[in-house]
N, C-alpha and C positions, 0 to 999 in steps of 0.2 A: 471386140471385147465390150461387153455391155456394162452399163453403170452398176457399181456394187452398192447395195443398200448400206446406209450408215448403221453401225452395229457396235456392240461391246463384245469383249471376250466372255467366256463362260464365267459364271459367278465364282467358281473355284479358283480361277486365275487371280482375281482380286483378293479373295480371302487368303490365298497362299502368300501373295505379295505382302499384305499387311502383317501376316504372321511372321514372315521373314524379317520385315522391318522391326517388328517388336523385339525379336531375338537379337538383332544387331544393336538396337538401342539399349538393350539390357546389358550389353557388354561394356557400356560407357559409364555406368553409375551404379551405386549400391541399391539394392531393393528398397523401395519406399522413397527414393530420391530421384527417380528418373523423370518425373513430371509428366507433362502432356505435350503432344505434337499437334500443332494447329496447321491445317491446310486450308488455304483460301482459293476457291475457284474464281475464274474470271467473271467480270460483269460485262454487259454490253457497253461498247465504247462509242459515244455519239460522234458522228463525222461533222455535222453542223448543229443539230439540235437533237434532243433526246430520243425522238422517234425515227431519226434517220442515222443509222449506226453503220460503222464499218462491219465488214463481213465477220460473222461470229466465229471465234476460235477459242476453245477452252485451254486453260493452262495445262501444259504437258505432264507435269508431276501429278497434278490432280487426276488427269486421265489415267495415269499409270496405276495409281493406288485405289481410286474411287470410281473411275469409269463413266460417270454420268456426264453427258455432254449437254448440260443446260446451264444458263447463267445464274448467278447469285446463289451459289451453293458453297458451303464450307463444311469442314469436318474436324473432329477432335479424336485422336487416338490416345487413350490413357495408357501411358507406358508402364504403369505399375499394376493396374488391374486388368488391362487388356480391353477395357470397354471401348466401344466405337459408337460415335454419334454423328449423324449427318444433320446439318442445319440448313433449312430452306423453307420457303413459304409455299403453301398450296395456292393454286390459282384462285383469283377472284373473277367475278363475272366479266370485267373489262378485258382481262387476259384471255378468257375463253372467246369473247366476241372477236378480238383482233387476231388471235394466234391459234385458236382451236383448243380443245380440251387435252389435258395431259393426265396421266395417272397421278395419284397422290404422292407426296414426298415419301411417305412410309412404304408405298408400293415400289417406287423406284429404288429406294434404299435396299429393300429386300432383294432386288435383282442383282445387287453386288454384294450380298451376304451381310448387310448391316441391319441389325434389328432395332437400333435406337435412332430416333429422329426427333427433331424439335424445331420450332420456328427460328428463323434466321437471327432475330434479336436476342435469343437466348445464348448465343455464342458469347456476347459481352459478359453475361453473368458467369459463365463457366470459366472464362479466362480470368476475370476479376477474382473469383473464388480461389483459383490456383495461385495467383499472386499473393492473396491474403494469407494463404497457408504456407507461403515460402517455397512453393514448388517451381521447378524450371518450366518455362514455356518455350518450347522449341518451335521454330518455323524456318522455312526456306526464304532466301532473299527474293523479293518480288521483282518481276519484270514490268508489270503494269502499274500505272499511276493509281488506279482505284485500289489495287491490292496494297500498295504502299500506304495510302490514306487509311485503309481499313486497319492495317496493323498498327499505324500510329494511334488510332482511336483505341484499339485494344490494349496497347502497351504504355502509351504516353511517351514513347521514345521519338527521337528525331528521324527524319528520312535517312540521314547519313548512318545512324546507328542501325536502323532496320536493314539497310542495304549492305552492311559490312558483315562478312562472315568471320566469326571468331569463336574459339572454344571457351569453356568455363561458364561462370554464372553472370557474365557481363551483359550489357544492354545491346545485344547484337543478334543477327540471324545465327542459327545454331550450326557450328562447324560439325558437331557430332551427327546431326541429322543430315546435313549436306553430304558428308562422307558416306553415310549409310545408304542414302538414296543413289549416289553416284555408283557405289559398288554394285548395286542391284541393276541399275539401268544400263550400265556399260556392257554387260554380258546379256545378249539378246536370247530370249526364250524362243522355242520353235514356232510358237504362234506369232511372235513378232517378226521372225525371219520370213515367214510366209507373207506377212503384210508388206514388208520392205520389198520383197520380190514383186508384189503386185504394184507397188509404187514405181518400181524399176521398169516394169512392163509399160506402164502409162508414160513414164519419162522417155523411154525409148521410142514409143509411138509418137510423142510430141516432137522429138528431135527429128524423126524421119519425116514427119509432115513439114517441119521447118526447112529441112534440107531440100525437100522436093519443091518448095516454094521459092527458093533462091533463084533470082534471075536479074540480070542487069536492068535497071530502070524502075524496079519495084521499091517502094518505101519500106525501110526496116520495120516500121510499125505494123505493116500488113502481115509480115512474116510472124511477128510476135503474136498478133491476133489469132492467126491460124493455129499456132502452137498452144496458146493458152486455151483456145476453144476445145482442144483435145482433152486437156486436164479437167475442164469443167464438165465435159460430157462423159468422162470415164471415172472421175474421182472427185475430190473436194476442191481441187484447183491447183495452183502452183505452190511449191514448197518454199519459195522465196521470189522476190521480184526478178523477172527474167533479165539476164544480161545478153544482149544481142547487139554487136557493134563492129564497125569496120575500124574502130580505134581501140584495138585490144591492148594497147600499151597502158590504157586506163583500166585497172584490174576489175573494178566494179562499176562499169559504165552502163547506166540505166537509160541513157538517151537513145531514142529510136527514131530520130527525126531525119536521118540521112537517106538519100537515094542510093541504092546499090550501084556501085561503080565497077567497071571492069578492072581486073588486075589487083584487087584488094584481097585481104584476108578477113573473113567474117568469123569472129569468136561468138559462139553460142553456148552460154553457161546457163542451164535451166533445169528445173526438176519439177516433179509432180508430188502431190500429197494424196494418199489414198483416202477413202471415206473413213477409214479408221485412224487417220491422221499420221500415218507413218510416211517418211519422206524418201525421195530419191534426188540425185544430183549428178548430172552428166555435163561434160563440156566437150565440144568438138570445134575445130577450126577449119573453115571451108574456104577454098578459092572461089571468089565471087563469080568468075567466068567459067568455072568448072575444071580448070587446069591450073596447077601450081606453076609459077615461074621457076627457073632453076634455083635462084636464090631462096625463094620461099620453100621449095622442096628440101633444100639442104638444111635449113633451120628446123623445118617441120620434122624431118627424120630424126634429128637429135632429140626433140621432145618426145617423139613416139618411142624411141629407144629407151629413154629415161622412164617412161610409163611402163614399158614392158619389164625393165630391170626391177623396178619397185615391186611389181606384181610377183615376179619370180622369187623375190626374197621374202615376201610376206608369208609368215608362218608363225605358229606358236613359239615363244621363247626368244624371238628377236625383238629388239626395241624399234619402234617406228622412227625414232631419232636416227638409228643406224640405217634404216631404209632410206630416209630422207638424204642422208649423207652419201649413200651409194648412188642415188638418183642424181644428186648434185655433181658427183664425179663424172657421170656419163655426160652431163650437160657441159661441164668444163672441157672434157676431152673432145667433145664435138666442136665446141667453139674454138678450141685450139686448132682443130683440123681445118677450119675455114679462116684461120688467121686473126681472130678477134681477141684472143688471149695468148699468152706465151709464158713459158716457164714450167717449173715442176708441178705436176698435178697434186701431189700430196700437200705441197706448200700452199697451193691455191685453195684447196679444200679447207685446210687449217685456218687460213686467213679470211675465209668467208667471201672470196671474190665472186662466187656465184650470186651473192645477194644483189648485185647490181643488175643482173639479168633475170633473176627469179627472187623478188623480194618477199615472197610468201612461203609458207611451209608446204610440205608435200600433201598434207591432208588433215582431215578432222573426223570426229565421230559422227555417225548418222543414226537416226532413230525416230523418235516422236518429233524431234526438231531436226532441221537439215544440218545445223551445227549443234549436235545433240548436247543438251544440258549446259551449254555455255552461259546460260542465265544464272547458273549456280556457282560460276567461277571457273574461268578457262584453265587456270593452273590446277585446280582441284580435280577437274574432269580429265585433263589431258596429260598430267604428269604424275608419275609414281612418286611415293615418298623417297627423298634422296635425289631426285632429278631436279635440276634447276634450269631456268631458261638461259639461253645464250644471249649475250649482248649484240651479236652480229645480226645485221639485216638479213632476212631470209630464214636462217636457222632460228633466230629469235622469235620469228612469227609462226613457228611450228605449233599448231594447236593440239596435236596428238603426238606425244613422244613416248608413251608407255610401252613396256614390254608386252607384246601381243599375246592374247589368250583366245582359245576357241570361243566364238560368240561375239567378238568385237566386230563391229561394222564400221568401216572407215572409207574415206575417199582416197584415191590415188590420182593426184592432179599436178604433175610437173608443168612448168611453162618457161618460155623465154620471151622477154619483153624488152623493147628498146625505148626507154623513157627518156627523151632528150633532157629534161630538167634534172633527172637523177644522174645521168651520164655526165652532164656538165658539173654537177656538184662534186662527184667523185674526181673528175679531172682537176677541178680547181683546188680541192683540198688534198689531193694525192692519196685518196683512200684506196686506190687500186694497188698501191705499193709496187708499181712498175710491171704488173702482170697484164695490163690491158693495153691494146693498141688503139688509142683514141683516134688516130688518123684513119684507120680502116673503118672504125665505128661511125664516122661521119656519114658514110654512105648508107647507113641503116636508120637514120633519124626518122624517115617517113615509113619505115617498115611496118610498125604496129606491134602486135604481139601474138603469141600462140600459146594456148593451153589445151591440154587433153586430159579428160577426167573420166574415171570409172568408179563405181561403188563396189566395194570388196568386202566379203565376209571371210573372217579367219575361221578355218575349220580345224578339226583334230589333227590333220596331217598336212595342212597347207592353207590354201585360200581358194575361193572361187568368186567370180564376178556376179553381180546381181542381174536379174532380168532374164528373159528367155533368149534374146538374140543380141549379142554385142553389136553396138553401132560400128560401122566401118571406121577404121582408124589408120591402117597403113595407107600411105599416099596413093598408091595405085587403086586400092579399094575405094577410097574416097572419090577419086576422079571417076571411077566406073559407076559408083552410085549416083553421082551427079549427072550422068548422062541420061 
């Protein structure tokens, strides 16, 4: 698979997206009172000093509507007139000397179907004029500090106000704009599905390279380097910091300083970002010596069965909350079979007993971000109107609970973890309500954790997994692949 050039979609894609957004925002206010929508693209972020920056990455909502993958861009969509303006500065000679020539801002704007352009400083005048006229100024909650400071300058509001999403005419990020953007970005277009599949192919290749590198005595960091090298040679890089650890009981363990030991379980949670900035996210758990112990295989099979059960249920019309609960039931049934929990399954599911073993939700949305749009508000992205979060550990951490529709791209990632501190807390406080056999659990304190994750597209009649070749997941297949 050769590296793909960085690119934008066709001009028509961005024109249609902004037209759709204009229509959606028109539903929230009377004609002449809609105001303007301000979009702030990212700036370069210095790592130590201004000329040594972190790797460039554009804001995802900016990419979705405006497409231009360059720093220091902004745009205004007039929600009453439909006028569109991109604000950025043409290069000066120092820019050309150090970075090479680029087309003019006007030329780049035309590539995404925008005829209006102006210098970056003019954005202040446009926003000030809108405020002076009593018009609404809509914007999305920023995730970068520069964008927060820029919006503070434009509005005069505090960081807390700018980062809070609320409806109406208050001093907040616009709930109306957030809901319109979420409704569009949640359902992937065909061109987006193709790009997520490309990211999936790179992700599967990186996981295969990592699996092939696992051997006793090698440093975890060496495996990570091999995997991330694949993402840089085939795409933009990783879609999030790689998790590769023999301590899988720590859900997001980014330490890679251990030597691979025999008899351990190695959790590898890693994904790739395509050159178009769409993400993939896969997790596999491997026996470090190439063979599962009987105890490891028993627990692994439970997680594998939960993954398969979730995929079998994923289809339009079912809520992902219900899919999560079905996967949890498989986990509790399996744990009961090996004697770690006891009692009625329905009662255990209702009481949230699985949360001690799987303290995270089944999955999240995937798209331009690996946890797609969670910068806009996790509940607004992952929950339908009328749905509320559970207070239970596990179910309460479910990031995607919505009723599924064709075009949703989600992760399917059940897990079982033996976290000594969490187990001791539940034991001390009686949170298990008598369902957990803590005596038997003591033998699992050094077990670690298991997570198995695929990326899944909801289709018209069911679902399919992303990427060309599913990574081995059944225990026999994993062992065979490791030979």
